[in-house]
N, C-alpha and C positions, 0 to 999 in steps of 0.2 A: 190277406193272412200270410203271416212272415214265414218264410221257410228255413227251418233249423238243422243246420249241419252239423253232425257230432264228431264225423272222423275225415280224413283225408283222402279217402277213396268216395263219399258223398261229395265232400267239397269238389272235386278234380269233376265226378261226373255231373253235377252242376253246369260247374264252370264250362265242361265242351258242350252242354245243350246251349247255351246262349249264344245266337246270331253273331258271324265272324266279325262283322263290322261293328258291332257295339261295343262302346267308351263305357268302360268299368271303373265305378267308384269306391273307394274303401276304406272305412273309417275304421284303424283296430284301436280296441279299449281293454281297459281291463275291468270291465264291467262297472257296477256300481253308481250307473248313469245318472247325469244330471243335464238341465239343459245347454251344458256348456258342450257336451256329445253331441247334442240336439240340435243344435248350430249347427256341427259339423256335417250329420249326417244330411240334414236337409239341403245344406248347400251342396252337397255331392247330390241329390237326389235331383237337385234343382240344373243342376251339369252336366251329368251321366245319363246313357241310357237306361244305366242297371246299378244300384248302389248295394255292395256287402259289407256290415260287420262284421268284427271280431269280436269277442268276449273271452281272452285268456289272462289269468293272474299269473304272471310269469315271475317264476322264484327265482330267477337268474339276476333279476333286478334288484333284489332286496337285499338291504347291506345288513338289516334287520331280521332276526327268525321269528320275534313278536311281530313286527310290523306284516310280513307276509303273511302270519297267523290272525291275526286282527283286521286285516283287507276283506271288507263286508262285500258277499256273494249272495246274487238271489237273482239267479236266471228267468224268472218265470216273471220277474218285473223290468229285468230287463231287455226282454226279448218283447214285453209289453210295449215299453216305451220307444224301442226300434221299430216297432209296427207303426206305432203311431207318427212315430217322422218320417216314415216312407219306405225304409228300407225293404231290399225284396228279397233278404236271404242273410242269415247270422252263422257264422263257423264256429260250433265253439269246443274247439281241440282238447284233445287229454295234452298230458304233456307227453307222451311218448309218440302222436303225432305230429309234435315238431323239435322233440330230440328224441330219438329211439337210440343213440348211441348214449352209455353210461356217461362220457365226458364232452359233452359238446364241446367245439374250438371256438372260443369268443372272438368277435370282432372288437379288437380294440378301438378307442377312439384317438382323434388326432390332437393338437395342442389345443383347441378350442375346447377339447374335455378334460380337462387338467385341471381347471381350478373351480372355484365356486359349487357346484353341486357334485364335479369330479373330484373336489378335496374332499367336501363333507359325507361323500356317499359313495367312497372306495367301492370300483367293480361293479357300479349301478351302472354304469353308460354302456359300459360293456357287455352287460346284461339286455338294455335295451335294443344296441344295435345288433345282437345276436340275433333277438327274435323278430325284430323288425323286417332283417333278411330274409328269415324263413317264413316270414308270413308272406312277404315277398311273393318268392317263388313258390306258395302254394298258392294264390290266391291271383298272381298275373293280372293286378289293377292298372289301368292306363294313370290315372291318377288315383292318391292319397290325402287326403284330410285330418291334419294335426293343427292343433291349436297355439296358438301366440304365446299363451298361458306359458310352457311349459318353452321359452325359447332359448336355453342355451340345448336342451334337447329337438327342438323344431333344425338349429343350425349343426348337431351332426348328422340327424336324418337328412336333411338334402345335400351334405356333403358325400355319405354313403349311397343316395341315388344317384348321384350323377356318373357313378362309377359302373350301374349296374346295366346291363343287356338280356333284354330289352329296356327301355328305358321307364321309369315311374316319375310322373308327372308329382311334384309335393306342391299340395296347395294350403297355404297357411289362412287360420280365420280366425280374428280380430277374438280377445279374449272376454269373455262373457263375466258381468259382475252384479252383487248384489245391489240394491239403491244406496246401500252406504259404501260403495267402493270394493267389496274384499271379493275377488276374484275367487266364482262357483270352483270348487274340486272338492271330491269322494270323501277326502281329510276332515271338512269343514262338519259334518257329520258327528265328526266326532269333538266337537265341541261344545265345554259345557256354556251357561249363559253368561257367567263372567268375562269368558275366555273369548267367546264370542262377539262381544262388545268391542275386548280389547283387539280384537284380530284384523280392525281397520287398520292399524298403524301401519301395517306394509302398505297399503296404494297411497297412506298421507303422505311416509316417508317418500315415496316413489314421488309423489306430486309436487312435492317440496321439492327437490331437486330439477323436477321438469321446472318450478316457476322459476329456478333461478336459472337454467339455462336459456329460457324466455328473455330472461332477465339480460342478457347476456357474456354469462358467465362461462368462462371454457378450460377451468382449470379443473382437473376429475376429483383431486382432494377438496375441494371446495364445496363442489356438489355432492361426492359422500359425505360430508360435515353437517351438508344441512338436512341428511338422511339419520345421519346418527342423533343429531339432537332433536329430530322427532322421536326417536327410541327414548334417549334420555328422558326425555319428559315423560312417558310413559312407564318409565322403570324396568325398561327391557333391555337386551343386548342380545344384538342382531348376529346370526352365525357368521353372513358376511353382507354389507352393505357398500354396491359398488357400481363405477361406469364402466361400460366395454363399448370396444370398436363395434359394431355390429358385424362385420364385415368378417373379423376373425374369432369376437368372443377372447379377446384380450382387453387386456386395457388398451387405453390409445397412446400411441408412439407417435402419430403422426395429423396432422391437420387433415382438417376435410373426412367427407365421408359421415354418416351416423352414427349415432351414441346412444346406449341404451343404458338404463339404469336395472340393476336385478339384486334381488333381496330372499334371504332369508330368516325365520327368526321363530324360533318355536313357542308357543302359547300353551301353559300347561305341559303336557305331553304329547302335543300335536303339533308336527313340524309343518312349516307353511312359506310357501313361495310366492315370488311375484315379481315383475318385471315392466318398465314403461317404457318405449320407444321417447328419444329426448330431442332429437329432432337431428339436422344436417349443421356439421359447424360450417 
């Protein structure tokens, strides 16, 4: 049975009760769990002595109040899934546990967080980095597990963790997809039947870019055009469909390295993101 920890003092007491040599794996979430989260927890369980997850809907990373209000919350369902996946404990903090002050000082992202999600969701990454830093400080994990589906977030969390003492190893886990290619996301449950059928356009656009890359195309603008052509055929205008250098999360400016295709689009009122590693140049 999973141990539920609701307050910071409960988390600290639980953490102090663990053997000093135990390797602690951590999976931070906002709840509304699905098998994508399950893959993170199960990997942590396989690689660490003890695995703890957190469930906290962080208002600081929502740029739209309606999005925060509509975010699904179901503590019982989340805890049941975490127990099935093998987590030993789950921390369910309140806002004051993480932000005791009235106006938290935000951690601002570097250049790799200014485009794409940073442009379309102002303040989002400052909220993400701030809560991740505070979660790490409270949980004190040795390893933290994040999905590649949120590739720009993963890039920025790695930058954050590189400067932490004690260090936290960031473990990247592959995107989990539906059979038709749609990346698993808590937002998918808000798609109507028609939007759900069309939502595969993100993965199809990314796949078109990868196909062109594998065929030898190395001009970013042509790879991006291949993505936009897939969207155009569906009558959808993406927020962005771009190629980035995976080492900087900025448009490629140098030969060599690995490139990644990234995209975001709205299906009805639901905003989806996805990405795909293209390969090394």
